[in-house]
N, C-alpha and C positions, 0 to 999 in steps of 0.2 A: 721218361723222367730220368735225369742224370743224378749222380750222387750229390752234386752241388745244389741242385734244385730241391732235393729231399731235405738236405741240411737246412736250406733257407726256409722251407715250409715248417720244419720242426722248431726253428728259432722263432718264427712268427707265432706259433702256438704258445711257446714258452713265454713270450713277451706280451701275450694277450691280444696280439694284432689279428689273430685268426682263431675261430672257434674249432673245436674238435669236429663238429658236424661239417663245417666247410672243408676241413682237411680230409675227412672221410670221402666227401664228394670228389675231391681231386684224386684220391687213391682208387676210386672205382675203376675197374678194368685195368688196374696197375700192371698186372703180370702179362695178360694177353687179352685180345678181343677175338671172339669166335664168330667168324662170318659163315660158318658151315663148310665152305670150300677152302678156307684158310684160317689158321689161328695165328694172329699177328703178335709177335713177341715184343712187348713194350719194355721188358726188363733187360733186354740185351745190352743196351747202351750202358746201363749201370754195371753189368757184369764184365763187359769187354771193352768199353770205351767207345763203341760204335753202335748205331742203331742197326736193326735188321735191314739187310739189303735184299731187294726183290729180284729173283731170277724170273724174267718175264717169258722166256721161251716155253712153249707148251701150255701156257695159260691162255684163257680167252681174253678178248679185249675188255669185256665187262668185269672179269675177275681182276685184271690189272688195275683198272680205274677204281674199283671198289677198295682194293688194298691201299692204293695211293691216297684215296680220300680219308680213310681211317687213320693212316699214319700221319697225314698232314694235320688232322684234327688234334692229334696228340703232340703237335709241335715238334715232330722229328724232322731232321733233314732226311730226304728220301732219295735213294738211288735205285734205279731199276736197270738191270743189265740184260743184254740180248733182246732188246725191244725194237719193234719195227715202227714205221711211220704211222700206221693205223692205231697202234697202241698209244703212241704219243698224242695224236689228235684227240683220242677219247679222253686221255688224262687232262689235256689242256682245256677241253670243254668244261671240265669240273674244276680244275685248278689252273687259272690263267698264268700263274708264276712258273709253270713247268717249262723246262728247257730241254732241247733234244740235241744230242751229239751224234749225227748220222753215221760217221765213220766208225765211231766206237760203239754205236747202237745202245747208247745209254740215255735214260730219262733222268733228270735231276730236278728236285725241288729244294733249293737252299733256303731254309727258314732261319737258321742260326749261323753266325760266322764262327769258323773254327780257327783257333790260333795257329799260325804257320811257323814252323821252326826255320831257323836260318839255313840249315843244311838242305841240300837238294838230292833228288833222285834222278839218276841218268837212265834213259830209255833208249837202247841202241838196237836197230834192226840190221839183219844181214842184207835184206833186200827190200825193194819197194812193195813187193807182194805181201810182206809181213806187217805192213803198216796198220791194217784193221785191228790185228791183235795188239799191236803196240799202242794204238790209241785207246783201246779198252783199258790197258794198264795205266797209261798216262792220265787219262781223264779220271779214272777211279782214284788214283793217288792225289790228283789236284782237288777233287771234291772232298777228299778226306783231310785237306788242309796242307798239302805239300807243294813245294816248288819243283818243277820237272824240267830237266834238260833233255830235249829230243835230238837224237842223231840217227838219221835214217840212211839206209843203203850203204853200209860200211862193212860188207862181208869179206870173206877171205879171198875171193877172186880178185879183189883190189884192195889189199890190206893197208896201202898207203892212205886210204880214205879214213881209216881208223886212227892211224898213228898221229896224224897232225891234230887230232882232237883229244889226245891223251891228257894234256894238262887240264882241260875242262872236265873230262871224265874223272880224273883223280881228285878233283875238288868236291865231288859228290860223296855222300855218305853211304849210299846203296846204289848198286848198278843192276839194271835188268837188261838181259840180252835175249833177243828174240831171233830165232833162226829156224828155217825149214831145211829142205834138201838134206845134207849130211850133218847139219847142226854144229859145225866146227867152231863157229865164232865164240861160243861161250867158253870153250877151253882156252882160246887165244886171249880173250879179255881177262879170264881168271888168272892167267900167268903174267899179266902186266900191271895188276893193281893190288893194293893192300886193303880192299874193301869187300864186303860180302857181295857175291854175284848171284842173282836169281836168274836161272836159265829157263826160257820158255820155248819148247819145241812147237813148231807150227806144222799144219798139214800141207804146207806149200811144197810142191815137188813132183817129180815124175813117178811112174809106177812103183819102182823099187823103194821109194820113200814110204810106201805103205801107209799113206795118210798121216804121216808124222811119226810113225813108230821108229824109223831109222834115226831121225833127229833125237827122239826121246832116249833111245838106247845109247847114242853117242854121248849125250849130255850126262846120263846116269853113270857112264863109265869114264867120264873125264878124269884125266890125271892131274888137273889143276886143283889145288886145294881151295876150299872156300866157295865152291860152286854147288848150289842146291838147285833142285829141279821141281817145277810144277807140271801139271798135266798138259797134254797137247791142246794148244789154242787157249789155255786158261789165263787170259790177260787179266781178268778180275782178280784171280788168286794171287798173281804176282804183284799187282798194284797194291792190294790190301796188305800183303806180307811186308812189302817194301815200306809202306806207310808206318806199320807198327815198329819196324826197326828204326826208321828215320826219326820217329817221335819219342824214342826211349830217352830217358834222362841220362 
């Protein structure tokens, strides 16, 4: 339940359109639903502006389907990250409206339309191998109501591929930069724009990349002002943060 929905319900009680008993029925399980294996937070959208988002990896197919079913009953928009095809098939059997984004590995059930700001979020990858993480960011941001500009394979080994896109990039309100290897692209972009840059290190790279640690450390020690860093391969975290910035009044 959102703040606006609660306000509407209270007005209906005040105007005599709804009884207290009916309102109490709607408030049942208002804070959370206990499924034994999960306690689903229905209050989160009111606190943070966004419903709880489901991290599917590590959960069983039955658990994922059960969580999606309860959240859908509560009329939440549902997003599940790091989901595989079998999880999606199980959810779709219960909820036909479910949509799957295979590259991003995201399941979505859009029940309510989210107002979209005019400003956009840019998602830039250093290489093609970084696209799965970039798509997790881009799809997350889109499902949260944002317009996204995708620019793929624009790394420092061929920086001219980035330069000719700078006018488009500078027109965006927030910029997400995804890079593995040595992670240099975030510093380059940070030095060329006057917008917040969210850097995402990826685990793409050869042995001394240490599964993304070299890119993470390079981004954390960037000399470009305005660059903030999320965890290795954390596309969802970057997309969510960018959405919050993009939708600030």
